[in-house]
N, C-alpha and C positions, 0 to 999 in steps of 0.2 A: 502595481504593475510588476510582472515577473521580469527579472533581469537575466541576461545571459550569463552562463557559467564559463569562465575562461580557464582552460587547462592547457598548459604548454603553448600558449599563444593562439589556441584555437577556441572559438566561441561555440558553446553547446547550449542546447535548450535546457531550461531548468528541470525538465522531465527526467534528465539524466540523474538527478539527485532524488526527485520525488518518487519515481517508480520503484527503485530498490528499497526505499524506506517503507513504502506501502506494502511491498512484497514481504519484507521481513516481519512487519506487524501482522500481516495475515497468516504467515507461516507460523509465527509464535502462537497466535490464537488457534490455528488448526492443530498444532502440537498439543496445546492445553486441552482442547476438546477431545482429542484422541486419548490423551493420558487419563482424563476423567471418565472416559467411556460415554460421553454425551453425543458423540457423532452418530450413534445408532438412533437417536431421537429425531434426527433431521429427516425431513421428507425427501428432498432432493439435495444431496450433498454437494454436487458440482455447482448447482445454481447458488447455493448458500456461499460457497467459497468464492465464486466470481463476484457476487454482490458484496461480500465482505471486503474483497480487494478494492472494489470501486468505492466503497464507503471510506476505507482507510486512505485511499488515494485522494479523495475529495477533502478529507480532514487534513492530510499532509499539505496539500496545496493551499488550503485556507490558512493554516497555521504558519507556514513558512514563507508564503508570498507576502510582500509588503502591502499592507492595506492602505 
């Protein structure tokens, strides 16, 4: 079960932590793809980036939430 994150006496959703981690991972992957010039081989770049973020988000939630 996911626990609330307490910052300064206020309780926040764990998504406050999970979303930036997933965004950084997807940004790093996007940077790597552009650096290697592999982004040209993608059919729909925007859909790929959204699905990449969703996959990283699901992986982050799975790994960081207490099982």
